[in-house]
DRENPA-3360 file (N, C-alpha, C; in nm, 2 decimals, always signed):
BEGIN
1 = MEHLNPSY = -5.51/+6.68/-2.22/-5.39/+6.81/-2.25/-5.25/+6.71/-2.17 ~ -5.15/+6.71/-2.23/-5.05/+6.67/-2.16/-4.96/+6.71/-2.04 ~ -4.95/+6.71/-1.92/-4.90/+6.77/-1.80/-4.73/+6.74/-1.85 ~ -4.69/+6.89/-1.82/-4.56/+6.89/-1.84/-4.49/+6.85/-1.71 ~ -4.36/+6.80/-1.76/-4.27/+6.78/-1.60/-4.16/+6.86/-1.59 ~ -4.18/+6.97/-1.47/-4.08/+7.09/-1.48/-3.98/+7.00/-1.45 ~ -3.92/+6.89/-1.43/-3.80/+6.82/-1.40/-3.68/+6.85/-1.52 ~ -3.75/+6.86/-1.62/-3.67/+6.85/-1.79/-3.65/+6.98/-1.81;
9 = AERVVIVT = -3.70/+7.09/-1.77/-3.69/+7.22/-1.83/-3.54/+7.23/-1.84 ~ -3.51/+7.29/-1.94/-3.37/+7.30/-1.94/-3.28/+7.20/-1.94 ~ -3.30/+7.08/-1.90/-3.20/+6.99/-1.92/-3.19/+6.94/-2.05 ~ -3.06/+6.86/-2.05/-2.95/+6.84/-2.17/-2.97/+6.71/-2.19 ~ -3.07/+6.64/-2.32/-3.08/+6.48/-2.31/-3.03/+6.43/-2.44 ~ -2.93/+6.34/-2.46/-2.92/+6.26/-2.55/-2.98/+6.14/-2.59 ~ -3.05/+6.14/-2.72/-3.11/+6.01/-2.75/-3.04/+5.94/-2.90 ~ -2.99/+5.85/-2.90/-2.97/+5.81/-3.00/-3.07/+5.72/-3.06;
17 = GAGSGIGR = -3.06/+5.68/-3.20/-3.14/+5.65/-3.30/-3.25/+5.69/-3.32 ~ -3.28/+5.83/-3.35/-3.37/+5.93/-3.29/-3.42/+5.98/-3.43 ~ -3.42/+5.89/-3.54/-3.47/+5.91/-3.64/-3.61/+5.85/-3.68 ~ -3.62/+5.72/-3.60/-3.75/+5.69/-3.57/-3.79/+5.60/-3.46 ~ -3.88/+5.52/-3.44/-3.95/+5.45/-3.39/-3.95/+5.47/-3.21 ~ -3.90/+5.40/-3.15/-3.86/+5.46/-2.97/-3.81/+5.58/-2.99 ~ -3.66/+5.57/-3.06/-3.60/+5.71/-3.05/-3.64/+5.80/-3.09 ~ -3.73/+5.82/-3.21/-3.80/+5.97/-3.24/-3.91/+5.99/-3.13;
25 = ATALAFAR = -3.98/+5.89/-3.07/-4.07/+5.91/-3.00/-4.00/+5.96/-2.82 ~ -3.90/+5.89/-2.82/-3.84/+5.95/-2.68/-3.78/+6.13/-2.69 ~ -3.71/+6.09/-2.82/-3.65/+6.28/-2.84/-3.77/+6.38/-2.84 ~ -3.85/+6.36/-2.88/-4.00/+6.44/-2.88/-4.06/+6.45/-2.75 ~ -4.06/+6.31/-2.67/-4.13/+6.33/-2.56/-4.02/+6.44/-2.45 ~ -3.91/+6.41/-2.47/-3.83/+6.49/-2.35/-3.83/+6.65/-2.38 ~ -3.83/+6.66/-2.56/-3.85/+6.81/-2.59/-3.98/+6.89/-2.55 ~ -4.11/+6.79/-2.57/-4.21/+6.83/-2.50/-4.23/+6.93/-2.37;
33 = HGAHVVGV = -4.14/+6.84/-2.30/-4.16/+6.84/-2.11/-4.02/+6.94/-2.12 ~ -3.96/+7.02/-2.19/-3.88/+7.14/-2.20/-3.73/+7.11/-2.21 ~ -3.68/+6.99/-2.22/-3.56/+6.97/-2.27/-3.49/+7.02/-2.37 ~ -3.34/+7.04/-2.40/-3.28/+7.03/-2.49/-3.24/+6.91/-2.56 ~ -3.25/+6.83/-2.67/-3.23/+6.76/-2.70/-3.14/+6.71/-2.80 ~ -3.04/+6.64/-2.81/-2.94/+6.62/-2.92/-2.99/+6.48/-2.98 ~ -3.07/+6.46/-3.13/-3.13/+6.36/-3.15/-3.01/+6.30/-3.28 ~ -2.95/+6.19/-3.23/-2.84/+6.14/-3.30/-2.89/+5.99/-3.38;
41 = GRRPEALE = -2.85/+6.00/-3.50/-2.85/+5.89/-3.57/-2.78/+5.90/-3.70 ~ -2.79/+5.78/-3.80/-2.71/+5.77/-3.90/-2.79/+5.83/-3.98 ~ -2.91/+5.85/-4.00/-2.98/+5.91/-4.15/-3.01/+6.01/-4.14 ~ -2.94/+6.12/-4.19/-2.96/+6.27/-4.19/-3.13/+6.31/-4.18 ~ -3.17/+6.26/-4.32/-3.30/+6.31/-4.36/-3.43/+6.27/-4.25 ~ -3.37/+6.16/-4.19/-3.47/+6.09/-4.09/-3.45/+6.19/-3.95 ~ -3.33/+6.20/-3.91/-3.33/+6.32/-3.77/-3.43/+6.46/-3.81 ~ -3.38/+6.48/-3.95/-3.51/+6.66/-4.00/-3.60/+6.61/-3.97;
49 = QTAARHGS = -3.65/+6.49/-3.95/-3.78/+6.47/-3.99/-3.83/+6.48/-3.85 ~ -3.74/+6.42/-3.76/-3.78/+6.41/-3.62/-3.77/+6.55/-3.53 ~ -3.67/+6.63/-3.60/-3.64/+6.79/-3.54/-3.74/+6.84/-3.57 ~ -3.82/+6.87/-3.73/-3.90/+6.94/-3.76/-4.04/+6.92/-3.67 ~ -4.04/+6.83/-3.60/-4.20/+6.82/-3.50/-4.18/+6.89/-3.38 ~ -4.01/+6.97/-3.35/-4.04/+7.02/-3.24/-3.88/+7.09/-3.21 ~ -3.91/+7.20/-3.20/-3.78/+7.34/-3.22/-3.67/+7.29/-3.12 ~ -3.68/+7.19/-2.99/-3.57/+7.19/-2.90/-3.49/+7.05/-2.95;
57 = VVPFAVDV = -3.53/+6.97/-3.05/-3.42/+6.85/-3.09/-3.32/+6.92/-3.18 ~ -3.23/+6.88/-3.19/-3.15/+6.93/-3.26/-3.09/+6.80/-3.30 ~ -3.08/+6.79/-3.45/-3.02/+6.66/-3.50/-2.82/+6.67/-3.50 ~ -2.80/+6.56/-3.46/-2.69/+6.50/-3.49/-2.66/+6.37/-3.59 ~ -2.63/+6.40/-3.71/-2.57/+6.28/-3.79/-2.47/+6.22/-3.79 ~ -2.45/+6.13/-3.74/-2.37/+6.02/-3.73/-2.36/+5.90/-3.69 ~ -2.26/+5.80/-3.74/-2.25/+5.68/-3.70/-2.18/+5.66/-3.56 ~ -2.26/+5.64/-3.45/-2.17/+5.61/-3.35/-2.08/+5.53/-3.30;
65 = RAPGAPEA = -2.06/+5.42/-3.39/-1.96/+5.32/-3.42/-1.82/+5.40/-3.46 ~ -1.84/+5.53/-3.56/-1.73/+5.57/-3.64/-1.62/+5.61/-3.51 ~ -1.51/+5.61/-3.53/-1.37/+5.61/-3.44/-1.42/+5.80/-3.41 ~ -1.42/+5.81/-3.30/-1.42/+5.98/-3.26/-1.60/+5.98/-3.23 ~ -1.65/+5.92/-3.28/-1.83/+5.95/-3.28/-1.85/+6.01/-3.12 ~ -1.83/+5.88/-3.02/-1.89/+5.93/-2.91/-1.85/+6.05/-2.87 ~ -1.73/+6.08/-2.87/-1.69/+6.21/-2.82/-1.70/+6.30/-2.88 ~ -1.76/+6.34/-3.02/-1.81/+6.43/-3.06/-1.96/+6.45/-3.03;
73 = VAAFAAQR = -2.03/+6.36/-3.01/-2.15/+6.38/-2.96/-2.15/+6.46/-2.85 ~ -2.07/+6.39/-2.75/-2.07/+6.44/-2.61/-2.04/+6.58/-2.61 ~ -1.93/+6.59/-2.66/-1.87/+6.75/-2.69/-1.96/+6.85/-2.74 ~ -2.06/+6.82/-2.85/-2.13/+6.90/-2.88/-2.25/+6.92/-2.82 ~ -2.26/+6.82/-2.70/-2.39/+6.89/-2.62/-2.34/+6.98/-2.52 ~ -2.21/+6.95/-2.46/-2.18/+6.99/-2.38/-2.09/+7.16/-2.41 ~ -2.05/+7.17/-2.54/-2.04/+7.28/-2.59/-2.18/+7.37/-2.62 ~ -2.25/+7.32/-2.66/-2.39/+7.37/-2.70/-2.45/+7.44/-2.58;
81 = WGRVDVLV = -2.48/+7.34/-2.48/-2.54/+7.38/-2.36/-2.46/+7.38/-2.23 ~ -2.33/+7.34/-2.22/-2.29/+7.35/-2.12/-2.28/+7.21/-2.00 ~ -2.38/+7.12/-2.05/-2.41/+7.00/-1.97/-2.47/+6.88/-2.03 ~ -2.49/+6.77/-1.96/-2.55/+6.67/-2.05/-2.60/+6.59/-1.91 ~ -2.72/+6.61/-1.90/-2.83/+6.55/-1.79/-2.85/+6.38/-1.80 ~ -2.90/+6.37/-1.96/-2.95/+6.24/-1.96/-2.90/+6.14/-2.06 ~ -2.89/+6.08/-2.13/-2.82/+5.98/-2.18/-2.91/+5.84/-2.22 ~ -2.99/+5.84/-2.34/-3.05/+5.72/-2.41/-3.00/+5.66/-2.48;
89 = NNAGATAL = -2.98/+5.51/-2.47/-2.88/+5.45/-2.57/-2.98/+5.35/-2.62 ~ -3.03/+5.40/-2.73/-3.13/+5.34/-2.80/-3.14/+5.29/-2.94 ~ -3.02/+5.33/-3.03/-2.96/+5.31/-3.12/-2.91/+5.14/-3.13 ~ -2.96/+5.06/-3.23/-2.94/+4.93/-3.22/-3.00/+4.84/-3.33 ~ -2.96/+4.70/-3.39/-3.02/+4.69/-3.49/-3.06/+4.53/-3.46 ~ -3.15/+4.50/-3.54/-3.18/+4.36/-3.54/-3.16/+4.27/-3.61 ~ -3.12/+4.17/-3.63/-3.06/+4.03/-3.71/-3.11/+3.94/-3.67 ~ -3.18/+3.88/-3.78/-3.28/+3.76/-3.78/-3.17/+3.65/-3.88;
97 = IPLAEVTG = -3.05/+3.57/-3.81/-2.96/+3.52/-3.86/-2.97/+3.37/-3.82 ~ -3.01/+3.25/-3.88/-2.97/+3.13/-3.78/-2.81/+3.11/-3.75 ~ -2.81/+3.03/-3.66/-2.66/+2.99/-3.63/-2.58/+2.95/-3.74 ~ -2.66/+2.86/-3.84/-2.59/+2.77/-3.94/-2.52/+2.87/-4.04 ~ -2.64/+2.98/-4.03/-2.56/+3.10/-4.12/-2.48/+3.20/-4.09 ~ -2.48/+3.21/-3.96/-2.41/+3.32/-3.92/-2.26/+3.33/-3.93 ~ -2.21/+3.47/-3.96/-2.06/+3.47/-4.02/-2.00/+3.57/-3.86 ~ -1.85/+3.55/-3.90/-1.81/+3.63/-3.77/-1.81/+3.77/-3.80;
105 = AQITDLFD = -1.83/+3.84/-3.91/-1.83/+3.96/-3.96/-1.98/+4.04/-3.91 ~ -2.10/+3.91/-3.91/-2.20/+3.99/-3.87/-2.22/+4.00/-3.72 ~ -2.16/+3.90/-3.64/-2.17/+3.87/-3.50/-2.12/+4.03/-3.49 ~ -1.97/+4.04/-3.55/-1.90/+4.17/-3.50/-1.97/+4.30/-3.50 ~ -2.05/+4.32/-3.63/-2.15/+4.40/-3.63/-2.22/+4.43/-3.56 ~ -2.28/+4.33/-3.52/-2.44/+4.36/-3.41/-2.37/+4.37/-3.31 ~ -2.25/+4.34/-3.27/-2.20/+4.40/-3.12/-2.14/+4.51/-3.12 ~ -2.10/+4.56/-3.24/-2.02/+4.70/-3.25/-2.16/+4.80/-3.21;
113 = LNVTAPSL = -2.26/+4.78/-3.28/-2.35/+4.89/-3.27/-2.43/+4.86/-3.16 ~ -2.48/+4.72/-3.12/-2.57/+4.74/-2.99/-2.48/+4.74/-2.84 ~ -2.38/+4.70/-2.84/-2.30/+4.67/-2.73/-2.19/+4.79/-2.72 ~ -2.09/+4.80/-2.79/-1.96/+4.85/-2.80/-2.00/+5.03/-2.80 ~ -2.10/+5.04/-2.91/-2.11/+5.20/-2.91/-2.18/+5.24/-2.83 ~ -2.29/+5.21/-2.73/-2.32/+5.25/-2.63/-2.23/+5.26/-2.51 ~ -2.18/+5.20/-2.50/-2.07/+5.17/-2.38/-1.96/+5.28/-2.43 ~ -1.92/+5.31/-2.56/-1.83/+5.43/-2.58/-1.91/+5.53/-2.54;
121 = LARACLPQ = -2.00/+5.58/-2.59/-2.08/+5.72/-2.57/-2.09/+5.71/-2.42 ~ -2.15/+5.60/-2.37/-2.13/+5.62/-2.20/-2.04/+5.70/-2.13 ~ -1.91/+5.63/-2.16/-1.77/+5.68/-2.13/-1.74/+5.80/-2.15 ~ -1.81/+5.83/-2.29/-1.78/+6.00/-2.34/-1.87/+6.06/-2.22 ~ -1.96/+6.06/-2.24/-2.04/+6.12/-2.16/-2.06/+6.13/-2.00 ~ -1.92/+6.07/-1.96/-1.94/+6.07/-1.77/-1.91/+6.18/-1.74 ~ -1.78/+6.26/-1.78/-1.76/+6.37/-1.73/-1.88/+6.49/-1.69 ~ -1.97/+6.52/-1.77/-2.08/+6.60/-1.80/-2.20/+6.50/-1.67;
129 = LRESRGSI = -2.22/+6.39/-1.70/-2.30/+6.33/-1.61/-2.23/+6.28/-1.47 ~ -2.15/+6.29/-1.43/-2.11/+6.30/-1.32/-2.11/+6.46/-1.25 ~ -2.08/+6.59/-1.31/-2.13/+6.72/-1.29/-2.29/+6.71/-1.26 ~ -2.34/+6.65/-1.35/-2.50/+6.68/-1.34/-2.55/+6.61/-1.26 ~ -2.50/+6.48/-1.18/-2.54/+6.37/-1.14/-2.66/+6.29/-1.20 ~ -2.65/+6.28/-1.35/-2.73/+6.24/-1.44/-2.77/+6.09/-1.44 ~ -2.83/+6.09/-1.55/-2.88/+5.92/-1.58/-2.85/+5.88/-1.70 ~ -2.83/+5.73/-1.72/-2.84/+5.66/-1.86/-2.94/+5.57/-1.83;
137 = VNVSSTYG = -3.04/+5.58/-1.95/-3.13/+5.47/-2.01/-3.09/+5.39/-2.08 ~ -3.08/+5.28/-2.09/-3.05/+5.16/-2.20/-3.17/+5.08/-2.22 ~ -3.16/+5.11/-2.38/-3.32/+5.02/-2.44/-3.24/+4.86/-2.48 ~ -3.33/+4.79/-2.41/-3.28/+4.64/-2.45/-3.38/+4.57/-2.50 ~ -3.41/+4.48/-2.49/-3.54/+4.41/-2.55/-3.61/+4.32/-2.48 ~ -3.72/+4.25/-2.50/-3.79/+4.16/-2.42/-3.68/+4.04/-2.46 ~ -3.62/+4.02/-2.57/-3.53/+3.93/-2.57/-3.37/+3.93/-2.54 ~ -3.37/+4.01/-2.44/-3.25/+4.02/-2.36/-3.29/+3.91/-2.29;
145 = RRPLPGAS = -3.39/+3.86/-2.21/-3.42/+3.77/-2.13/-3.51/+3.66/-2.18 ~ -3.53/+3.64/-2.29/-3.62/+3.54/-2.35/-3.52/+3.49/-2.48 ~ -3.52/+3.37/-2.49/-3.46/+3.29/-2.61/-3.54/+3.33/-2.77 ~ -3.45/+3.33/-2.85/-3.49/+3.38/-2.96/-3.45/+3.29/-3.08 ~ -3.53/+3.21/-3.08/-3.42/+3.11/-3.21/-3.42/+3.18/-3.34 ~ -3.35/+3.13/-3.41/-3.28/+3.21/-3.52/-3.25/+3.36/-3.50 ~ -3.23/+3.40/-3.42/-3.17/+3.53/-3.39/-3.10/+3.54/-3.26 ~ -3.02/+3.47/-3.27/-2.95/+3.41/-3.11/-2.88/+3.54/-3.10;
153 = HYAATKAA = -2.78/+3.58/-3.17/-2.69/+3.68/-3.14/-2.76/+3.84/-3.11 ~ -2.87/+3.85/-3.17/-2.95/+4.00/-3.15/-2.98/+3.98/-3.01 ~ -3.05/+3.83/-2.93/-3.07/+3.84/-2.78/-2.97/+3.83/-2.73 ~ -2.84/+3.79/-2.77/-2.71/+3.80/-2.69/-2.66/+3.96/-2.63 ~ -2.66/+4.01/-2.79/-2.62/+4.17/-2.75/-2.73/+4.21/-2.64 ~ -2.86/+4.20/-2.65/-2.95/+4.28/-2.57/-2.94/+4.22/-2.39 ~ -2.88/+4.08/-2.41/-2.83/+4.04/-2.28/-2.76/+4.09/-2.22 ~ -2.67/+4.14/-2.32/-2.54/+4.23/-2.27/-2.57/+4.33/-2.24;
161 = VEQLTRSW = -2.66/+4.43/-2.31/-2.69/+4.57/-2.26/-2.77/+4.55/-2.11 ~ -2.84/+4.44/-2.09/-2.91/+4.42/-1.96/-2.77/+4.43/-1.82 ~ -2.70/+4.30/-1.88/-2.58/+4.33/-1.75/-2.51/+4.44/-1.75 ~ -2.46/+4.51/-1.86/-2.44/+4.64/-1.86/-2.50/+4.73/-1.74 ~ -2.61/+4.74/-1.79/-2.67/+4.83/-1.69/-2.67/+4.80/-1.55 ~ -2.67/+4.69/-1.51/-2.68/+4.67/-1.37/-2.53/+4.72/-1.32 ~ -2.43/+4.65/-1.41/-2.29/+4.67/-1.38/-2.27/+4.83/-1.34 ~ -2.28/+4.90/-1.43/-2.29/+5.05/-1.45/-2.37/+5.12/-1.32;
169 = ALELAADG = -2.46/+5.04/-1.30/-2.54/+5.10/-1.20/-2.45/+5.11/-1.08 ~ -2.41/+5.01/-1.04/-2.35/+4.98/-0.92/-2.18/+5.09/-0.92 ~ -2.14/+5.04/-1.03/-2.04/+5.12/-1.10/-2.04/+5.27/-1.07 ~ -2.11/+5.33/-1.08/-2.13/+5.47/-1.10/-2.21/+5.53/-0.99 ~ -2.28/+5.45/-0.89/-2.36/+5.49/-0.77/-2.30/+5.61/-0.71 ~ -2.15/+5.58/-0.67/-2.08/+5.71/-0.61/-2.08/+5.83/-0.67 ~ -2.10/+5.82/-0.80/-2.10/+5.94/-0.86/-2.24/+6.03/-0.84 ~ -2.34/+5.93/-0.82/-2.46/+6.00/-0.79/-2.54/+5.97/-0.95;
177 = IRVNGVAP = -2.47/+5.89/-1.03/-2.54/+5.86/-1.17/-2.64/+5.72/-1.16 ~ -2.73/+5.75/-1.18/-2.85/+5.66/-1.20/-2.82/+5.58/-1.31 ~ -2.82/+5.44/-1.34/-2.86/+5.34/-1.46/-2.98/+5.28/-1.46 ~ -3.07/+5.30/-1.57/-3.19/+5.20/-1.57/-3.20/+5.13/-1.73 ~ -3.29/+5.03/-1.76/-3.31/+5.02/-1.88/-3.47/+5.00/-1.89 ~ -3.52/+4.98/-2.00/-3.64/+4.95/-2.06/-3.63/+4.80/-2.13 ~ -3.71/+4.75/-2.15/-3.69/+4.62/-2.20/-3.84/+4.61/-2.31 ~ -3.84/+4.68/-2.42/-3.96/+4.67/-2.48/-3.99/+4.54/-2.55;
185 = GPTESDAL = -4.12/+4.51/-2.54/-4.15/+4.38/-2.63/-4.16/+4.46/-2.77 ~ -4.24/+4.34/-2.84/-4.25/+4.38/-2.98/-4.31/+4.53/-3.01 ~ -4.26/+4.64/-3.07/-4.33/+4.75/-3.06/-4.31/+4.80/-3.23 ~ -4.41/+4.87/-3.26/-4.40/+4.94/-3.39/-4.28/+5.00/-3.42 ~ -4.22/+4.96/-3.56/-4.07/+5.05/-3.57/-4.04/+5.03/-3.70 ~ -3.93/+5.04/-3.75/-3.85/+5.02/-3.89/-3.77/+4.88/-3.87 ~ -3.75/+4.85/-3.75/-3.63/+4.76/-3.70/-3.62/+4.61/-3.80 ~ -3.77/+4.58/-3.81/-3.81/+4.45/-3.86/-3.73/+4.49/-4.02;
193 = RTAGLSEQ = -3.81/+4.60/-4.08/-3.81/+4.60/-4.20/-3.66/+4.65/-4.25 ~ -3.60/+4.71/-4.19/-3.44/+4.77/-4.21/-3.34/+4.60/-4.18 ~ -3.40/+4.49/-4.10/-3.36/+4.37/-4.12/-3.34/+4.29/-4.27 ~ -3.41/+4.34/-4.35/-3.42/+4.31/-4.49/-3.55/+4.18/-4.52 ~ -3.67/+4.20/-4.40/-3.76/+4.08/-4.46/-3.85/+4.15/-4.56 ~ -3.91/+4.07/-4.61/-4.04/+4.08/-4.72/-4.17/+4.16/-4.66 ~ -4.22/+4.19/-4.67/-4.36/+4.29/-4.67/-4.44/+4.17/-4.62 ~ -4.44/+4.06/-4.66/-4.54/+3.94/-4.65/-4.48/+3.86/-4.51;
201 = LLDEIKQE = -4.35/+3.87/-4.49/-4.32/+3.77/-4.37/-4.31/+3.89/-4.28 ~ -4.28/+4.01/-4.30/-4.32/+4.13/-4.18/-4.45/+4.10/-4.13 ~ -4.53/+4.11/-4.18/-4.68/+4.11/-4.19/-4.69/+3.98/-4.09 ~ -4.66/+3.86/-4.12/-4.64/+3.74/-4.03/-4.62/+3.75/-3.90 ~ -4.49/+3.79/-3.90/-4.42/+3.80/-3.78/-4.50/+3.89/-3.69 ~ -4.55/+4.01/-3.74/-4.63/+4.10/-3.64/-4.74/+4.03/-3.59 ~ -4.83/+3.97/-3.68/-4.96/+3.92/-3.64/-4.93/+3.82/-3.54 ~ -4.76/+3.73/-3.54/-4.76/+3.61/-3.47/-4.74/+3.66/-3.33;
209 = EARRIPLG = -4.64/+3.78/-3.32/-4.63/+3.89/-3.20/-4.76/+3.88/-3.15 ~ -4.85/+3.99/-3.22/-4.95/+4.01/-3.16/-5.04/+3.89/-3.03 ~ -5.05/+3.79/-3.14/-5.10/+3.69/-3.08/-5.06/+3.64/-2.93 ~ -4.91/+3.63/-2.94/-4.85/+3.58/-2.82/-4.86/+3.68/-2.69 ~ -4.92/+3.80/-2.70/-4.90/+3.92/-2.63/-5.03/+3.94/-2.57 ~ -5.00/+3.91/-2.39/-5.15/+3.88/-2.34/-5.20/+4.00/-2.33 ~ -5.18/+4.12/-2.38/-5.28/+4.23/-2.41/-5.33/+4.26/-2.55 ~ -5.27/+4.16/-2.64/-5.33/+4.14/-2.76/-5.30/+4.21/-2.89;
217 = RRGEPEEV = -5.17/+4.30/-2.87/-5.14/+4.37/-2.96/-4.96/+4.43/-2.94 ~ -4.90/+4.47/-3.05/-4.80/+4.53/-3.02/-4.80/+4.64/-3.00 ~ -4.68/+4.72/-2.92/-4.67/+4.83/-2.85/-4.62/+4.94/-2.94 ~ -4.65/+5.07/-2.91/-4.65/+5.16/-2.97/-4.54/+5.29/-2.92 ~ -4.42/+5.30/-2.99/-4.32/+5.38/-2.92/-4.37/+5.47/-2.86 ~ -4.46/+5.55/-2.86/-4.48/+5.66/-2.75/-4.49/+5.59/-2.62 ~ -4.54/+5.48/-2.62/-4.54/+5.40/-2.46/-4.43/+5.37/-2.41 ~ -4.34/+5.32/-2.52/-4.22/+5.31/-2.44/-4.13/+5.41/-2.39;
225 = ATWILRLA = -4.14/+5.54/-2.48/-4.09/+5.66/-2.45/-4.12/+5.71/-2.31 ~ -4.26/+5.71/-2.27/-4.34/+5.73/-2.13/-4.23/+5.68/-2.03 ~ -4.22/+5.56/-2.04/-4.11/+5.49/-1.94/-3.95/+5.52/-1.93 ~ -3.95/+5.57/-2.04/-3.78/+5.60/-2.06/-3.74/+5.75/-1.98 ~ -3.87/+5.85/-1.99/-3.89/+5.99/-1.92/-3.89/+5.92/-1.76 ~ -4.00/+5.85/-1.73/-4.01/+5.81/-1.62/-3.86/+5.76/-1.54 ~ -3.83/+5.68/-1.62/-3.68/+5.60/-1.52/-3.57/+5.70/-1.52 ~ -3.59/+5.84/-1.62/-3.47/+5.92/-1.61/-3.51/+6.04/-1.53;
233 = DPAAAWLT = -3.64/+6.04/-1.45/-3.69/+6.18/-1.39/-3.56/+6.18/-1.25 ~ -3.56/+6.28/-1.24/-3.48/+6.32/-1.10/-3.54/+6.27/-0.97 ~ -3.70/+6.26/-1.00/-3.78/+6.24/-0.90/-3.77/+6.10/-0.88 ~ -3.67/+6.04/-0.94/-3.71/+5.88/-0.91/-3.52/+5.85/-0.89 ~ -3.50/+5.95/-0.75/-3.36/+5.95/-0.77/-3.33/+5.79/-0.66 ~ -3.39/+5.72/-0.65/-3.33/+5.63/-0.54/-3.39/+5.47/-0.63 ~ -3.40/+5.52/-0.74/-3.39/+5.38/-0.86/-3.29/+5.40/-0.93 ~ -3.19/+5.27/-0.94/-3.10/+5.25/-1.03/-3.09/+5.10/-1.03;
241 = GQILAVDG = -3.05/+5.06/-1.13/-2.97/+4.92/-1.19/-3.14/+4.83/-1.21 ~ -3.25/+4.86/-1.27/-3.36/+4.80/-1.30/-3.37/+4.82/-1.44 ~ -3.46/+4.73/-1.50/-3.47/+4.67/-1.64/-3.64/+4.67/-1.63 ~ -3.72/+4.75/-1.66/-3.83/+4.75/-1.70/-3.88/+4.72/-1.80 ~ -3.99/+4.56/-1.81/-4.04/+4.52/-1.92/-4.15/+4.61/-1.93 ~ -4.14/+4.68/-2.07/-4.27/+4.72/-2.11/-4.31/+4.64/-2.24 ~ -4.39/+4.55/-2.22/-4.41/+4.47/-2.33/-4.57/+4.37/-2.33 ~ -4.67/+4.44/-2.28/-4.76/+4.42/-2.25/-4.82/+4.28/-2.19;
249 = GLELV = -4.71/+4.25/-2.12/-4.74/+4.13/-2.05/-4.63/+4.00/-2.11 ~ -4.58/+4.02/-2.23/-4.49/+3.88/-2.29/-4.41/+3.84/-2.22 ~ -4.38/+3.92/-2.08/-4.26/+3.87/-2.03/-4.32/+3.76/-1.93 ~ -4.43/+3.74/-1.92/-4.53/+3.65/-1.81/-4.55/+3.52/-1.85 ~ -4.55/+3.51/-1.98/-4.60/+3.38/-2.07/-4.46/+3.28/-2.12;
% end
């Protein structure tokens, strides 16, 4: 039986990309521990499926890149519950594009979603996070620190997320806001499928990834969500600016 963490009772948590994968698992994990969760994403149906699994998850369908969207998300949480305690910047996209084929528009789109949108959402949540002395958890990737031939600009966005994490940790420390990150290895999710890969290529990539991971398998979203909760836990009050690799040992090889 899962032990509930009383630290999250009545806390207010915003999770982006909550319609699937790590975002869904994270939203549900916070909800099971007593938090009020705003599940943010672009797909209303997927968000409703997440919310249907726990009554404490409230869906908020919006493209976080849209003008005014970050402010709308922050205002929704603050108006409904009067506070924001945790922001989980999880929404992002994978793009497998070789340098010889990449376009300026593709690079811009990738950075808009993976770097600019979480930055603006964090800015919008700052007043509430200052009041609650809350926490930000950014979701990076093992490829934020490892090269990824054929997807260099995706890797670059995740490297940017990690540098934002460290810089915000120092910038916001005086406000009592902690900023940490997780860098998941290959994890079961819709990310590769939404990148437009065929099922055959998808299976080949998954098998190759599993072969390279020392623990011999890809991760499950719930395994990453567990560490997001631990990083955001008020009990981890002296931990900031850290990026935890949750990757089955892939970082070591």
